[in-house]
C-alpha positions as CSV (number, residue, x, y, z in Angstrom):
1,M,-127.0,-42.7,-39.0
2,V,-130.6,-43.8,-39.7
3,I,-131.9,-42.9,-43.2
4,S,-135.7,-42.5,-43.3
5,A,-137.7,-44.3,-46.0
6,R,-138.7,-40.9,-47.5
7,S,-135.0,-39.8,-47.7
8,R,-134.0,-43.1,-49.2
9,S,-136.8,-42.9,-51.8
10,V,-135.9,-39.3,-52.8
11,H,-132.3,-40.4,-53.2
12,N,-133.2,-43.5,-55.3
13,A,-135.6,-41.4,-57.4
14,A,-132.9,-38.7,-58.0
15,I,-130.4,-41.4,-59.1
16,L,-133.0,-42.9,-61.5
17,I,-133.9,-39.5,-63.0
18,G,-130.2,-38.9,-63.6
19,L,-130.1,-42.2,-65.5
20,L,-133.2,-41.1,-67.4
21,L,-131.6,-37.9,-68.5
22,Y,-128.2,-39.4,-69.2
23,S,-129.8,-42.1,-71.5
24,V,-130.8,-39.4,-74.0
25,S,-127.9,-36.9,-73.6
26,S,-126.4,-37.3,-77.0
27,P,-125.8,-34.0,-78.9
28,A,-128.3,-35.0,-81.6
29,A,-131.1,-35.4,-79.1
30,E,-134.3,-33.3,-79.5
31,W,-135.5,-31.6,-76.3
32,R,-138.8,-30.0,-75.4
33,S,-139.4,-28.5,-72.0
34,S,-142.1,-26.5,-70.2
35,A,-142.6,-25.1,-66.7
36,S,-145.5,-23.5,-64.8
37,I,-146.4,-22.3,-61.4
38,N,-149.8,-22.5,-59.6
39,T,-150.6,-20.4,-56.6
40,S,-153.9,-21.0,-54.8
41,A,-156.0,-20.0,-51.8
42,V,-158.1,-22.9,-50.6
43,Y,-161.0,-22.4,-48.1
44,T,-162.8,-25.3,-46.4
45,D,-165.6,-25.1,-43.8
46,N,-164.6,-28.6,-42.4
47,V,-160.8,-29.0,-42.3
48,N,-161.0,-32.0,-40.0
49,L,-163.8,-33.8,-41.9
50,V,-166.1,-34.3,-38.9
51,S,-169.8,-34.5,-38.5
52,T,-169.9,-32.1,-35.5
53,G,-167.7,-29.3,-34.3
54,K,-166.6,-28.2,-37.7
55,E,-163.5,-25.9,-38.1
56,S,-162.9,-23.8,-41.1
57,D,-159.4,-23.1,-42.6
58,L,-157.9,-21.0,-45.4
59,T,-154.7,-22.5,-46.8
60,P,-152.3,-20.9,-49.3
61,T,-150.5,-23.3,-51.7
62,L,-147.7,-23.0,-54.3
63,T,-147.2,-25.7,-56.9
64,P,-144.3,-25.4,-59.3
65,S,-144.1,-28.0,-62.1
66,I,-141.8,-28.9,-64.9
67,S,-142.1,-31.1,-67.9
68,L,-139.1,-32.4,-69.9
69,H,-139.2,-34.6,-73.0
70,G,-136.1,-35.8,-74.9
71,K,-135.7,-38.0,-78.0
72,G,-132.4,-39.3,-79.3
73,A,-131.4,-41.9,-81.9
74,R,-131.6,-44.8,-79.5
75,A,-133.3,-43.4,-76.4
76,N,-136.2,-41.2,-75.3
77,V,-137.2,-39.8,-71.9
78,D,-140.3,-38.1,-70.4
79,V,-140.2,-36.4,-67.0
80,T,-143.1,-34.5,-65.4
81,A,-142.7,-33.3,-61.8
82,A,-144.5,-31.0,-59.4
83,A,-144.4,-30.2,-55.7
84,E,-147.4,-28.8,-53.8
85,I,-146.1,-26.5,-51.0
86,N,-148.8,-25.6,-48.6
87,G,-149.0,-23.3,-45.5
88,Q,-151.4,-25.4,-43.5
89,G,-148.9,-26.6,-40.8
90,G,-149.9,-29.1,-38.2
91,S,-149.4,-32.9,-38.8
92,N,-149.9,-32.6,-42.5
93,D,-146.9,-32.6,-44.9
94,S,-146.1,-29.1,-46.1
95,I,-144.5,-30.4,-49.3
96,N,-146.2,-33.1,-51.4
97,P,-144.2,-34.2,-54.5
98,R,-145.6,-35.7,-57.6
99,L,-143.4,-37.4,-60.3
100,Q,-143.8,-39.4,-63.4
101,A,-140.5,-40.2,-65.1
102,D,-140.0,-42.8,-67.9
103,A,-137.2,-43.6,-70.3
104,K,-136.3,-46.3,-72.9
105,A,-132.9,-46.8,-74.3
106,E,-131.2,-49.1,-76.8
107,L,-127.8,-50.0,-75.3
108,L,-126.7,-52.4,-78.0
109,E,-128.4,-52.1,-81.4
110,R,-131.4,-54.4,-81.7
111,I,-130.2,-56.6,-78.8
112,V,-129.8,-54.9,-75.4
113,F,-132.4,-52.5,-74.0
114,I,-133.4,-50.9,-70.7
115,D,-136.6,-49.3,-69.4
116,L,-136.5,-46.9,-66.4
117,N,-139.4,-45.6,-64.4
118,A,-139.9,-43.5,-61.2
119,T,-143.1,-42.1,-59.7
120,A,-144.2,-40.2,-56.6
121,T,-147.8,-39.5,-55.6
122,Q,-150.1,-39.2,-52.6
123,N,-152.4,-42.1,-51.7
124,S,-154.9,-43.0,-49.1
125,I,-153.5,-45.6,-46.7
126,E,-157.0,-47.0,-46.1
127,P,-159.3,-46.0,-49.0
128,L,-162.4,-47.1,-47.1
129,S,-161.8,-44.6,-44.4
130,T,-162.2,-40.8,-44.5
131,S,-159.3,-39.1,-46.3
132,G,-160.8,-36.2,-48.2
133,S,-159.6,-34.7,-51.5
134,G,-156.0,-33.7,-52.0
135,N,-153.7,-33.1,-49.0
136,L,-155.3,-30.3,-47.1
137,N,-157.6,-32.2,-44.6
138,N,-156.5,-33.2,-41.1
139,R,-157.3,-36.9,-41.1
140,G,-153.8,-38.5,-41.3
141,N,-154.9,-41.1,-43.8
142,K,-152.4,-40.1,-46.5
143,T,-148.9,-41.3,-47.5
144,T,-146.5,-40.4,-50.2
145,S,-145.6,-43.5,-52.3
146,Y,-142.3,-43.6,-54.2
147,S,-141.8,-46.2,-56.8
148,Y,-138.8,-46.9,-59.0
149,K,-138.2,-49.6,-61.6
150,I,-135.1,-50.7,-63.5
151,S,-135.8,-53.2,-66.3
152,P,-133.0,-54.4,-68.6
153,Y,-133.9,-56.9,-71.3
154,L,-132.6,-58.8,-74.3
155,K,-134.3,-59.2,-77.7
156,S,-133.5,-61.5,-80.6
157,R,-135.1,-62.5,-83.9
158,F,-134.6,-65.8,-85.7
159,K,-135.2,-64.9,-89.4
160,G,-138.9,-64.6,-89.3
161,L,-139.5,-67.8,-87.3
162,A,-139.5,-66.4,-83.7
163,D,-139.0,-63.3,-81.7
164,T,-137.7,-63.6,-78.1
165,E,-137.4,-61.3,-75.1
166,L,-135.8,-62.0,-71.8
167,R,-136.5,-59.3,-69.2
168,Y,-135.5,-58.7,-65.6
169,T,-137.3,-56.0,-63.5
170,Y,-136.4,-54.7,-60.1
171,N,-139.1,-52.5,-58.4
172,G,-138.8,-50.7,-55.1
173,L,-141.8,-49.1,-53.3
174,N,-141.3,-46.9,-50.3
175,H,-143.8,-44.8,-48.3
176,S,-143.4,-41.6,-46.3
177,E,-145.5,-43.0,-43.4
178,G,-143.6,-45.4,-41.1
179,S,-146.8,-47.3,-40.4
180,V,-146.9,-48.5,-44.1
181,G,-144.5,-51.2,-44.9
182,D,-142.0,-50.8,-47.8
183,T,-141.6,-53.5,-50.4
184,T,-139.3,-54.7,-53.2
185,S,-139.9,-57.1,-56.0
186,E,-137.8,-58.9,-58.6
187,S,-139.3,-60.5,-61.7
188,V,-138.0,-62.5,-64.6
189,N,-140.0,-62.9,-67.8
190,L,-139.2,-64.9,-70.9
191,S,-141.4,-64.7,-74.1
192,I,-141.0,-66.6,-77.3
193,D,-143.5,-65.5,-80.0
194,S,-144.0,-66.5,-83.7
195,G,-142.1,-64.4,-86.2
196,S,-143.2,-62.5,-89.3
197,D,-143.3,-65.7,-91.4
198,F,-146.5,-66.7,-89.6
199,K,-149.4,-64.8,-91.1
200,L,-152.7,-66.4,-90.2
201,F,-151.5,-68.7,-87.4
202,S,-149.5,-67.5,-84.4
203,W,-148.0,-69.2,-81.4
204,G,-146.1,-68.2,-78.2
205,V,-144.5,-69.4,-74.9
206,N,-144.4,-67.2,-71.8
207,A,-142.7,-68.0,-68.5
208,S,-142.6,-65.7,-65.5
209,N,-141.5,-65.6,-61.9
210,K,-142.0,-62.7,-59.5
211,T,-140.9,-62.5,-55.8
212,T,-142.1,-59.7,-53.5
213,D,-140.4,-59.0,-50.2
214,N,-140.7,-56.6,-47.3
215,D,-138.6,-55.8,-44.3
216,Q,-139.8,-58.9,-42.5
217,G,-139.1,-61.3,-45.4
218,Q,-140.8,-62.8,-48.4
219,V,-144.4,-61.8,-49.0
220,S,-145.2,-63.8,-52.1
221,E,-143.8,-65.7,-55.1
222,L,-145.8,-66.1,-58.3
223,S,-144.7,-68.4,-61.2
224,A,-146.4,-69.3,-64.4
225,L,-145.8,-71.0,-67.7
226,D,-148.3,-70.5,-70.6
227,F,-148.5,-71.7,-74.3
228,N,-150.5,-69.4,-76.6
229,L,-152.1,-70.0,-79.9
230,G,-154.0,-67.8,-82.3
231,Y,-155.7,-68.0,-85.7
232,Q,-157.0,-65.3,-88.1
233,L,-160.3,-66.6,-89.4
234,N,-161.0,-63.5,-91.6
235,R,-160.6,-59.8,-91.6
236,Q,-163.0,-59.4,-88.7
237,W,-162.4,-62.4,-86.5
238,R,-159.4,-63.9,-84.7
239,V,-159.6,-66.7,-82.1
240,T,-157.1,-67.1,-79.3
241,G,-156.3,-69.6,-76.7
242,S,-153.8,-70.4,-74.0
243,V,-153.0,-73.3,-71.6
244,G,-150.5,-73.4,-68.8
245,T,-149.7,-73.9,-65.2
246,E,-149.0,-71.7,-62.2
247,S,-147.1,-72.3,-58.9
248,N,-147.7,-69.7,-56.2
249,D,-146.6,-69.2,-52.6
250,F,-148.4,-66.6,-50.5
251,S,-150.6,-66.5,-47.4
252,S,-154.0,-68.1,-48.3
253,T,-157.0,-69.7,-46.7
254,Q,-157.3,-71.9,-49.7
255,S,-156.0,-75.5,-49.7
256,S,-154.0,-74.9,-52.9
257,T,-152.8,-71.9,-54.8
258,D,-151.3,-73.9,-57.7
259,G,-152.6,-75.7,-60.7
260,S,-153.4,-75.6,-64.3
261,R,-155.0,-72.7,-66.1
262,W,-156.4,-72.0,-69.5
263,D,-158.1,-69.2,-71.5
264,L,-160.2,-69.2,-74.7
265,G,-161.1,-66.0,-76.5
266,A,-161.6,-64.1,-79.7
267,V,-161.0,-60.6,-81.1
268,W,-163.7,-59.0,-83.2
269,T,-162.8,-56.0,-85.4
270,P,-166.0,-55.0,-87.3
271,N,-164.4,-51.9,-88.6
272,E,-161.2,-49.8,-88.1
273,R,-162.8,-47.8,-85.3
274,T,-164.0,-50.7,-83.1
275,V,-162.2,-53.6,-81.4
276,F,-163.8,-56.1,-79.0
277,D,-161.4,-58.6,-77.3
278,F,-163.1,-61.1,-75.0
279,G,-162.4,-64.5,-73.3
280,F,-163.1,-66.9,-70.5
281,G,-161.0,-69.4,-68.6
282,D,-160.2,-71.1,-65.3
283,R,-157.6,-70.7,-62.6
284,F,-157.1,-72.1,-59.1
285,F,-159.5,-69.5,-57.6
286,G,-162.3,-70.2,-60.1
287,N,-163.7,-69.3,-63.5
288,T,-162.2,-66.2,-65.1
289,K,-163.7,-63.7,-67.6
290,R,-162.3,-60.7,-69.5
291,F,-163.1,-58.3,-72.2
292,T,-161.9,-55.0,-73.7
293,I,-164.0,-52.7,-75.9
294,T,-162.7,-49.6,-77.7
295,H,-164.7,-47.5,-80.1
296,K,-163.6,-44.1,-81.4
297,S,-165.1,-41.6,-83.8
298,K,-164.4,-38.0,-84.6
299,R,-166.5,-36.7,-81.7
300,S,-166.9,-39.6,-79.4
301,S,-164.9,-42.2,-77.6
302,L,-165.9,-45.3,-75.7
303,T,-163.6,-47.7,-73.7
304,A,-164.7,-50.5,-71.5
305,S,-162.8,-53.3,-69.8
306,Y,-163.2,-56.1,-67.3
307,S,-160.5,-58.3,-65.9
308,Q,-159.8,-60.8,-63.0
309,E,-156.2,-60.7,-61.8
310,L,-154.2,-62.1,-58.9
311,T,-152.3,-59.1,-57.5
312,D,-151.4,-57.0,-54.5
313,S,-151.4,-53.3,-53.4
314,S,-147.7,-52.9,-54.2
315,T,-148.2,-53.9,-57.8
316,L,-151.2,-51.6,-58.3
317,L,-149.3,-48.7,-56.7
318,S,-146.3,-49.2,-58.9
319,E,-148.4,-49.2,-62.0
320,Q,-150.1,-45.8,-61.2
321,V,-150.3,-43.1,-63.9
322,V,-149.6,-39.9,-61.8
323,F,-150.1,-37.3,-64.6
324,Q,-152.8,-37.4,-67.2
325,V,-152.3,-34.2,-69.1
326,V,-155.1,-34.4,-71.7
327,D,-158.1,-36.5,-72.5
328,V,-158.8,-38.4,-75.7
329,F,-159.7,-35.1,-77.4
330,G,-156.6,-33.3,-76.2
331,Q,-158.4,-31.3,-73.5
332,P,-156.8,-30.7,-70.1
333,V,-157.9,-33.1,-67.4
334,L,-158.8,-31.3,-64.1
335,D,-159.3,-32.6,-60.7
336,P,-163.1,-32.2,-60.0
337,V,-162.5,-30.6,-56.6
338,T,-159.3,-28.6,-56.8
339,G,-159.2,-27.8,-60.5
340,D,-155.6,-29.0,-60.4
341,P,-154.5,-30.4,-63.8
342,L,-153.0,-33.5,-62.1
343,L,-154.5,-36.9,-62.0
344,L,-154.3,-38.2,-58.4
345,S,-154.8,-41.9,-58.1
346,Q,-157.4,-42.9,-55.5
347,N,-159.1,-46.0,-54.1
348,I,-156.6,-48.4,-55.4
349,S,-156.6,-50.8,-52.4
350,T,-155.6,-50.9,-48.8
351,I,-151.8,-50.7,-48.6
352,N,-150.7,-54.0,-47.1
353,N,-148.9,-57.2,-47.9
354,S,-151.9,-59.3,-48.8
355,T,-152.5,-61.0,-52.1
356,F,-156.0,-60.7,-53.6
357,V,-158.1,-61.4,-56.7
358,N,-159.0,-58.1,-58.2
359,D,-162.2,-58.0,-60.3
360,Q,-162.1,-54.7,-62.2
361,L,-164.7,-53.2,-64.5
362,S,-164.1,-49.7,-66.0
363,V,-166.3,-47.8,-68.5
364,N,-165.4,-44.3,-70.0
365,Y,-167.4,-42.4,-72.5
366,S,-166.7,-38.9,-74.0
367,L,-168.7,-36.9,-76.4
368,K,-167.3,-33.6,-77.8
369,G,-169.4,-30.9,-79.4
370,R,-168.3,-27.6,-80.9
371,R,-168.2,-25.9,-77.5
372,T,-169.2,-28.6,-75.0
373,T,-167.6,-31.9,-73.9
374,L,-169.4,-34.6,-71.9
375,N,-167.6,-37.2,-69.9
376,L,-169.2,-40.3,-68.2
377,T,-167.2,-42.7,-66.1
378,G,-168.0,-45.9,-64.1
379,N,-165.7,-48.2,-62.1
380,L,-166.5,-51.3,-60.2
381,S,-163.8,-53.1,-58.2
382,E,-164.2,-56.3,-56.1
383,Q,-161.1,-57.5,-54.2
384,T,-161.2,-60.9,-52.6
385,Y,-158.3,-61.3,-50.2
386,Q,-156.6,-64.7,-50.1
387,D,-155.4,-64.7,-46.5
388,S,-158.8,-64.0,-44.9
389,T,-162.5,-63.8,-45.5
390,R,-162.2,-60.1,-46.3
391,E,-164.0,-58.8,-49.4
392,V,-163.8,-55.2,-50.5
393,S,-166.1,-53.7,-53.2
394,T,-166.1,-50.1,-54.5
395,L,-168.5,-48.6,-57.1
396,S,-168.0,-45.1,-58.5
397,L,-170.0,-43.2,-61.1
398,G,-169.2,-39.8,-62.5
399,A,-170.4,-37.2,-65.0
400,S,-168.9,-33.9,-66.0
401,I,-169.7,-31.2,-68.6
402,N,-167.1,-28.7,-69.8
403,R,-168.3,-25.8,-71.9
404,K,-166.5,-22.9,-73.6
405,L,-168.6,-19.9,-72.5
406,S,-166.7,-17.3,-74.5
407,G,-163.3,-17.0,-76.2
408,K,-161.5,-16.8,-72.9
409,I,-163.9,-18.2,-70.3
410,T,-164.7,-21.9,-69.7
411,G,-167.1,-23.4,-67.2
412,D,-167.5,-27.0,-65.9
413,V,-169.7,-28.9,-63.6
414,G,-169.4,-32.5,-62.3
415,L,-171.2,-35.0,-60.1
416,N,-169.5,-38.1,-58.6
417,W,-170.9,-40.9,-56.4
418,N,-168.8,-43.5,-54.7
419,E,-170.0,-46.5,-52.7
420,S,-167.6,-48.7,-50.7
421,E,-168.3,-51.8,-48.7
422,Q,-166.1,-54.3,-46.8
423,K,-167.3,-57.7,-45.7
424,G,-165.6,-60.0,-43.3
425,T,-164.5,-59.8,-39.7
426,A,-165.1,-56.0,-39.8
427,S,-167.9,-54.8,-42.0
428,T,-168.0,-51.2,-43.2
429,Q,-170.1,-49.3,-45.7
430,S,-170.0,-45.7,-47.0
431,D,-171.5,-43.5,-49.6
432,T,-169.9,-40.3,-50.9
433,W,-171.5,-37.7,-53.1
434,R,-169.4,-34.9,-54.6
435,L,-170.7,-31.9,-56.6
436,S,-168.2,-29.5,-58.2
437,A,-168.4,-26.4,-60.4
438,G,-165.7,-24.2,-61.8
439,L,-164.9,-21.2,-64.0
440,S,-161.6,-20.6,-65.8
441,Q,-160.6,-17.2,-67.2
442,E,-157.7,-16.8,-69.6
443,L,-155.9,-13.6,-68.5
444,G,-153.2,-13.8,-71.1
445,P,-151.4,-16.2,-73.5
446,K,-149.7,-17.9,-70.5
447,T,-151.9,-17.0,-67.5
448,N,-155.2,-18.5,-66.3
449,L,-157.4,-17.8,-63.3
450,R,-159.7,-20.5,-61.9
451,L,-162.5,-20.4,-59.3
452,N,-163.7,-23.8,-58.1
453,Y,-166.4,-24.8,-55.7
454,S,-167.2,-28.3,-54.4
455,F,-169.6,-29.9,-51.9
456,T,-169.0,-33.3,-50.4
457,D,-171.5,-35.4,-48.5
458,R,-170.2,-38.7,-47.0
459,S,-172.3,-41.1,-44.9
460,S,-170.8,-44.2,-43.2
461,N,-171.9,-46.8,-40.7
462,Q,-168.6,-46.2,-38.9
463,S,-168.4,-43.7,-36.1
464,G,-166.5,-40.5,-37.1
465,D,-166.5,-41.3,-40.8
466,S,-169.5,-39.2,-41.9
467,Y,-169.1,-35.5,-42.8
468,E,-170.1,-32.7,-45.1
469,E,-167.7,-30.2,-46.5
470,N,-167.9,-27.0,-48.6
471,R,-164.6,-26.1,-50.4
472,L,-163.8,-23.0,-52.4
473,S,-160.4,-22.4,-54.2
474,L,-159.0,-19.6,-56.3
475,T,-156.0,-20.6,-58.4
476,L,-153.7,-18.6,-60.6
477,N,-151.6,-20.5,-63.1
478,H,-148.7,-19.1,-65.1
479,T,-146.7,-20.9,-67.7
480,L,-143.0,-19.8,-67.6
């Protein structure tokens, strides 16, 4: 009997969720749970996302969801799951699961621990091609990705001199579409850091090895050894540095993927609300730069970061955050098109087995007034593939305003722009504008009604990748 990748993924996820729940099943555990159900009618005037010969469609959807949180003396678990059931038919999946499950447990007091994680979400197979919003467009550029991780580790402390951690992680990633290859990875990490006796001066040693495989064999092996130093100059300034070596094995056009690496940086904390961490260094693929900025006040929040990392699509998919329930001010996060309170990850990377250098810049700013909240976002990603001359860049900018119009009515409007470009043997370029507006009405303590409209305009230099779409949805949400 042949077991499909999707069935295998569901089976593995079910086992892992069982372990998650069992890890915090003691009688003294504290539990919180909630459940809700969404029913929607979604109308689109261009279900196939084409430039000519548009066809309209009205699709009913039903989305039950559940959230479970448990905390015991030595373990905690968080599970949020939902399943979109739609009546569209055709080649699209009629059931689209979403899952975020995490647990941490202390198996032997202060020595043996384990982390468990399972996710399921829908992703674009090729983010540069047309895929639409959500799962209700007939373009066939979607797959459901299932990820599960098991990570046991050992900790020990040496009387204030050093803290050590030895961790093993197994990660499986499966996809519902047979055209997308499944992968597994195993990694071992050892860290030895200075203990509590070191106040101003700190040191550390980190060693890691990660091997990624698919059905055809090994895809990559990444190994590194780093020595870290830090010194607290004063209350505001701390300098950091690291030097090490890496040995890598993956398909590459470069003459060498090994060599020494180093990083020199500093952490500036001018006040308790602001932190600026920055640095620069060098690796086999060239100079590296990084920074992270966080600033929070009572009514505003700013976060910005830039990094350059050697990674692959399997790693990025396994690190997705499927559900983002609230923003920095505790307000619900809604999808700008569907009004769904789920965060669907998009434009991560083309799902393949290639290793690439990912230059990632992200900026997020939020300003909260008495009745109005403003959100501004910007993301720039440049992915340089190591096995070819392919370079992929995406730039997205977004702005949204949410305003409480009355005691029970809330309105929101948003505008997003995305530009994607691929250079290499096949050059592509596209621009996508999306305008959305919605109204939410509180019908009762546990019931809400939402009306949402969106207009999408995509232009591309590839034949069949340009379209315009108007979408209207009416959603009733009830908390059980």
